[in-house]
C-alpha positions as a Markdown table, in Angstrom:
| # | Residue | x | y | z |
|---|---|---|---|---|
| 1 | Met | -137.6 | -120.2 | 13.3 |
| 2 | Lys | -135.6 | -120.4 | 16.5 |
| 3 | Gln | -133.3 | -117.5 | 17.3 |
| 4 | Met | -130.8 | -116.9 | 20.0 |
| 5 | Ala | -131.2 | -113.9 | 22.3 |
| 6 | Glu | -129.8 | -110.7 | 20.8 |
| 7 | His | -126.5 | -111.0 | 22.5 |
| 8 | Ser | -123.0 | -112.0 | 21.3 |
| 9 | Tyr | -123.3 | -115.7 | 22.2 |
| 10 | Asp | -121.3 | -118.4 | 20.4 |
| 11 | Gln | -122.9 | -120.2 | 17.5 |
| 12 | Val | -123.9 | -123.8 | 17.8 |
| 13 | Arg | -121.5 | -126.0 | 15.7 |
| 14 | Ser | -122.5 | -129.6 | 16.3 |
| 15 | Leu | -126.2 | -129.2 | 15.4 |
| 16 | Ser | -128.3 | -126.8 | 13.5 |
| 17 | Leu | -130.1 | -124.4 | 15.9 |
| 18 | Glu | -133.5 | -126.0 | 14.9 |
| 19 | Glu | -132.3 | -129.4 | 16.2 |
| 20 | Val | -131.8 | -128.1 | 19.7 |
| 21 | Ile | -135.0 | -128.7 | 21.8 |
| 22 | Gly | -135.9 | -125.5 | 23.4 |
| 23 | Asp | -134.7 | -121.9 | 22.8 |
| 24 | Val | -131.0 | -121.4 | 23.4 |
| 25 | Val | -130.6 | -118.1 | 25.3 |
| 26 | Asp | -127.0 | -118.4 | 26.3 |
| 27 | Leu | -124.1 | -120.4 | 24.8 |
| 28 | Gln | -120.4 | -120.4 | 25.5 |
| 29 | Leu | -118.9 | -123.2 | 23.5 |
| 30 | Asp | -117.0 | -125.8 | 25.7 |
| 31 | Lys | -118.1 | -123.9 | 28.8 |
| 32 | Ser | -121.9 | -123.6 | 29.4 |
| 33 | Gly | -125.3 | -123.0 | 27.8 |
| 34 | Ile | -128.9 | -122.3 | 28.8 |
| 35 | Ser | -132.1 | -123.2 | 27.0 |
| 36 | Ile | -135.8 | -122.7 | 27.7 |
| 37 | Phe | -138.5 | -125.1 | 26.7 |
| 38 | Glu | -142.2 | -124.6 | 27.4 |
| 39 | Ile | -144.3 | -127.7 | 27.8 |
| 40 | Arg | -147.2 | -127.6 | 25.3 |
| 41 | Glu | -150.2 | -129.7 | 24.7 |
| 42 | Asp | -148.4 | -132.1 | 22.3 |
| 43 | His | -145.7 | -132.8 | 24.9 |
| 44 | Val | -148.0 | -134.2 | 27.6 |
| 45 | Phe | -150.0 | -137.3 | 28.3 |
| 46 | Ser | -153.6 | -136.4 | 27.6 |
| 47 | Lys | -155.0 | -137.9 | 30.8 |
| 48 | Thr | -152.5 | -136.5 | 33.4 |
| 49 | Arg | -151.2 | -133.4 | 31.6 |
| 50 | Ile | -147.7 | -134.5 | 32.7 |
| 51 | Ala | -144.9 | -134.1 | 30.2 |
| 52 | Arg | -143.6 | -137.2 | 28.5 |
| 53 | Gly | -140.1 | -137.8 | 29.9 |
| 54 | His | -138.4 | -138.0 | 26.5 |
| 55 | Tyr | -139.1 | -134.3 | 25.9 |
| 56 | Val | -137.3 | -133.2 | 29.1 |
| 57 | Phe | -134.5 | -135.6 | 28.3 |
| 58 | Ala | -134.3 | -134.3 | 24.7 |
| 59 | Gln | -133.9 | -130.7 | 25.9 |
| 60 | Ala | -131.0 | -131.7 | 28.1 |
| 61 | Asn | -129.4 | -134.0 | 25.6 |
| 62 | Ser | -129.5 | -131.6 | 22.7 |
| 63 | Leu | -128.1 | -128.8 | 24.9 |
| 64 | Ala | -125.3 | -131.1 | 26.1 |
| 65 | Ile | -124.4 | -131.6 | 22.4 |
| 66 | Ala | -124.8 | -128.0 | 21.4 |
| 67 | Val | -122.3 | -126.7 | 24.0 |
| 68 | Ile | -119.5 | -128.8 | 22.4 |
| 69 | Asn | -117.2 | -126.8 | 20.2 |
| 70 | Asp | -116.9 | -129.3 | 17.4 |
| 71 | Glu | -118.5 | -130.2 | 14.1 |
| 72 | Ile | -119.3 | -133.7 | 15.3 |
| 73 | Ala | -120.6 | -134.3 | 18.8 |
| 74 | Leu | -122.6 | -137.4 | 19.8 |
| 75 | Thr | -123.9 | -138.7 | 23.1 |
| 76 | Ser | -121.7 | -141.6 | 24.3 |
| 77 | Ser | -123.6 | -142.2 | 27.6 |
| 78 | Ala | -126.0 | -140.5 | 29.9 |
| 79 | Asp | -126.8 | -141.0 | 33.6 |
| 80 | Ile | -130.1 | -139.2 | 34.3 |
| 81 | Arg | -132.5 | -138.6 | 37.1 |
| 82 | Phe | -136.1 | -137.2 | 36.8 |
| 83 | Leu | -136.7 | -135.5 | 40.1 |
| 84 | Arg | -140.3 | -134.5 | 39.7 |
| 85 | Gln | -142.9 | -134.5 | 36.9 |
| 86 | Val | -143.3 | -131.5 | 34.7 |
| 87 | Arg | -146.8 | -130.3 | 33.8 |
| 88 | Leu | -148.5 | -128.6 | 30.9 |
| 89 | Gly | -147.5 | -124.9 | 30.6 |
| 90 | Glu | -144.4 | -125.1 | 32.8 |
| 91 | Lys | -141.1 | -123.7 | 31.4 |
| 92 | Cys | -138.1 | -125.9 | 31.7 |
| 93 | Ile | -134.8 | -124.0 | 32.0 |
| 94 | Ala | -131.8 | -126.3 | 31.3 |
| 95 | Lys | -128.3 | -125.3 | 32.3 |
| 96 | Ala | -125.4 | -127.2 | 30.8 |
| 97 | Tyr | -121.8 | -127.1 | 32.1 |
| 98 | Val | -118.9 | -128.7 | 30.2 |
| 99 | Arg | -116.4 | -130.6 | 32.4 |
| 100 | Ser | -113.2 | -132.2 | 31.0 |
| 101 | Ile | -112.4 | -135.9 | 31.4 |
| 102 | Ala | -108.8 | -136.3 | 32.3 |
| 103 | Gly | -107.0 | -138.9 | 30.2 |
| 104 | Gln | -110.0 | -139.4 | 27.8 |
| 105 | Lys | -109.3 | -137.6 | 24.5 |
| 106 | Gly | -112.2 | -137.2 | 22.2 |
| 107 | Lys | -114.8 | -137.1 | 25.1 |
| 108 | Ala | -116.2 | -134.4 | 27.3 |
| 109 | Lys | -118.4 | -134.6 | 30.4 |
| 110 | Val | -121.4 | -132.3 | 30.3 |
| 111 | Glu | -123.6 | -131.8 | 33.4 |
| 112 | Val | -127.2 | -130.6 | 32.8 |
| 113 | Phe | -129.6 | -129.4 | 35.4 |
| 114 | Thr | -133.2 | -128.5 | 34.4 |
| 115 | Tyr | -135.4 | -126.3 | 36.6 |
| 116 | Val | -139.0 | -125.2 | 36.7 |
| 117 | Ala | -138.9 | -121.9 | 38.6 |
| 118 | Asp | -136.3 | -122.6 | 41.3 |
| 119 | Glu | -137.0 | -126.3 | 41.6 |
| 120 | Met | -134.7 | -128.8 | 40.0 |
| 121 | Val | -136.8 | -131.3 | 37.9 |
| 122 | Phe | -134.0 | -133.2 | 36.0 |
| 123 | Gln | -130.3 | -133.9 | 36.4 |
| 124 | Gly | -128.1 | -135.5 | 33.8 |
| 125 | Asn | -124.5 | -136.4 | 33.4 |
| 126 | Phe | -123.6 | -136.9 | 29.8 |
| 127 | Val | -120.4 | -138.2 | 28.2 |
| 128 | Ile | -120.2 | -136.6 | 24.7 |
| 129 | Tyr | -118.0 | -138.0 | 22.0 |
| 130 | Arg | -116.3 | -135.2 | 20.0 |
| 131 | Ser | -114.3 | -135.7 | 16.8 |
| 132 | Thr | -111.3 | -133.7 | 18.0 |
| 133 | Gly | -109.7 | -134.5 | 21.3 |
| 134 | Glu | -108.8 | -131.6 | 23.6 |
Protein backbone atom coordinates (compact mmCIF):
# COMPACT_ATOMS: atom_id res chain seq x y z
CA MET A 1 0.00 0.00 0.00
CA LYS A 2 1.28 3.44 -0.88
CA GLN A 3 2.06 5.82 1.90
CA MET A 4 3.14 9.41 1.94
CA ALA A 5 6.34 10.31 3.73
CA GLU A 6 5.94 10.79 7.46
CA HIS A 7 5.49 14.55 7.32
CA SER A 8 2.44 16.77 7.59
CA TYR A 9 1.64 16.97 3.90
CA ASP A 10 -1.85 17.60 2.56
CA GLN A 11 -4.04 14.62 1.69
CA VAL A 12 -4.97 13.93 -1.92
CA ARG A 13 -8.64 14.81 -2.53
CA SER A 14 -9.20 14.22 -6.25
CA LEU A 15 -7.91 10.61 -6.37
CA SER A 16 -7.25 7.82 -3.96
CA LEU A 17 -3.56 7.64 -3.12
CA GLU A 18 -3.38 4.23 -4.83
CA GLU A 19 -4.44 5.86 -8.12
CA VAL A 20 -1.42 8.17 -8.19
CA ILE A 21 1.38 6.62 -10.24
CA GLY A 22 4.51 6.74 -8.11
CA ASP A 23 4.98 7.47 -4.43
CA VAL A 24 3.85 10.94 -3.35
CA VAL A 25 6.53 12.37 -1.06
CA ASP A 26 5.35 15.98 -0.88
CA LEU A 27 1.94 17.52 -1.48
CA GLN A 28 0.69 21.05 -0.95
CA LEU A 29 -2.78 21.24 -2.47
CA ASP A 30 -3.21 23.93 -5.13
CA LYS A 31 0.52 24.68 -4.90
CA SER A 32 2.94 21.82 -5.60
CA GLY A 33 3.70 18.15 -5.29
CA ILE A 34 6.48 15.61 -5.79
CA SER A 35 6.30 11.92 -6.61
CA ILE A 36 8.93 9.24 -7.21
CA PHE A 37 8.42 6.37 -9.64
CA GLU A 38 11.00 3.64 -10.19
CA ILE A 39 10.97 2.02 -13.63
CA ARG A 40 10.58 -1.74 -13.20
CA GLU A 41 10.68 -4.69 -15.58
CA ASP A 42 6.97 -4.49 -16.36
CA HIS A 43 7.29 -0.79 -17.38
CA VAL A 44 9.85 -1.31 -20.18
CA PHE A 45 10.03 -2.73 -23.68
CA SER A 46 11.69 -6.14 -23.38
CA LYS A 47 14.12 -5.64 -26.26
CA THR A 48 15.42 -2.13 -25.44
CA ARG A 49 14.81 -1.90 -21.66
CA ILE A 50 13.43 1.60 -22.31
CA ALA A 51 10.33 2.69 -20.36
CA ARG A 52 7.06 2.82 -22.22
CA GLY A 53 6.12 6.49 -22.52
CA HIS A 54 2.66 6.07 -21.09
CA TYR A 55 4.13 5.25 -17.66
CA VAL A 56 6.17 8.47 -17.58
CA PHE A 57 3.10 10.39 -18.76
CA ALA A 58 0.85 8.65 -16.21
CA GLN A 59 3.11 9.67 -13.34
CA ALA A 60 3.00 13.32 -14.43
CA ASN A 61 -0.72 13.32 -15.25
CA SER A 62 -1.80 11.67 -11.99
CA LEU A 63 0.37 14.08 -9.97
CA ALA A 64 -1.12 17.05 -11.87
CA ILE A 65 -4.58 15.85 -10.81
CA ALA A 66 -3.51 15.00 -7.24
CA VAL A 67 -2.27 18.54 -6.48
CA ILE A 68 -5.71 20.01 -7.19
CA ASN A 69 -7.66 20.80 -4.02
CA ASP A 70 -11.01 19.53 -5.23
CA GLU A 71 -13.11 16.37 -5.11
CA ILE A 72 -13.33 16.26 -8.91
CA ALA A 73 -10.29 17.05 -11.05
CA LEU A 74 -9.87 15.81 -14.63
CA THR A 75 -7.34 16.46 -17.37
CA SER A 76 -8.76 18.89 -19.91
CA SER A 77 -5.64 19.07 -22.09
CA ALA A 78 -1.93 18.29 -22.01
CA ASP A 79 1.05 19.64 -23.95
CA ILE A 80 3.91 17.23 -23.30
CA ARG A 81 7.53 16.69 -24.31
CA PHE A 82 9.63 13.57 -23.78
CA LEU A 83 13.21 14.88 -23.56
CA ARG A 84 15.06 11.57 -23.35
CA GLN A 85 14.28 7.91 -22.84
CA VAL A 86 14.06 6.48 -19.34
CA ARG A 87 15.60 3.08 -18.67
CA LEU A 88 14.95 0.11 -16.42
CA GLY A 89 15.91 0.86 -12.81
CA GLU A 90 15.92 4.64 -13.14
CA LYS A 91 13.91 6.70 -10.65
CA CYS A 92 11.66 9.38 -12.10
CA ILE A 93 11.11 12.35 -9.81
CA ALA A 94 8.09 14.39 -10.93
CA LYS A 95 7.57 17.91 -9.61
CA ALA A 96 4.22 19.60 -10.17
CA TYR A 97 3.43 23.31 -9.79
CA VAL A 98 -0.10 24.74 -9.89
CA ARG A 99 -0.50 27.97 -11.84
CA SER A 100 -3.76 29.86 -12.12
CA ILE A 101 -5.43 30.67 -15.41
CA ALA A 102 -6.76 34.22 -15.31
CA GLY A 103 -10.35 34.48 -16.46
CA GLN A 104 -10.95 30.72 -16.66
CA LYS A 105 -12.98 29.60 -13.67
CA GLY A 106 -13.07 25.90 -13.10
CA LYS A 107 -9.64 25.27 -14.63
CA ALA A 108 -6.08 25.29 -13.36
CA LYS A 109 -2.77 25.05 -15.18
CA VAL A 110 -0.30 22.56 -13.74
CA GLU A 111 3.30 22.35 -14.92
CA VAL A 112 5.08 19.05 -14.33
CA PHE A 113 8.79 18.45 -14.74
CA THR A 114 10.19 14.93 -14.42
CA TYR A 115 13.85 14.28 -13.68
CA VAL A 116 16.18 11.30 -13.51
CA ALA A 117 18.97 12.45 -11.21
CA ASP A 118 19.50 16.08 -12.31
CA GLU A 119 18.45 15.56 -15.93
CA MET A 120 14.98 16.59 -17.07
CA VAL A 121 13.39 13.73 -19.02
CA PHE A 122 9.78 14.94 -19.37
CA GLN A 123 7.94 18.24 -19.35
CA GLY A 124 4.18 18.68 -19.35
CA ASN A 125 1.74 21.56 -19.24
CA PHE A 126 -1.66 20.32 -18.11
CA VAL A 127 -4.97 22.15 -17.98
CA ILE A 128 -7.00 20.53 -15.23
CA TYR A 129 -10.77 20.88 -14.96
CA ARG A 130 -11.90 21.30 -11.38
CA SER A 131 -15.48 21.21 -10.16
CA THR A 132 -15.19 24.43 -8.14
CA GLY A 133 -13.87 27.58 -9.77
CA GLU A 134 -11.29 29.58 -7.87
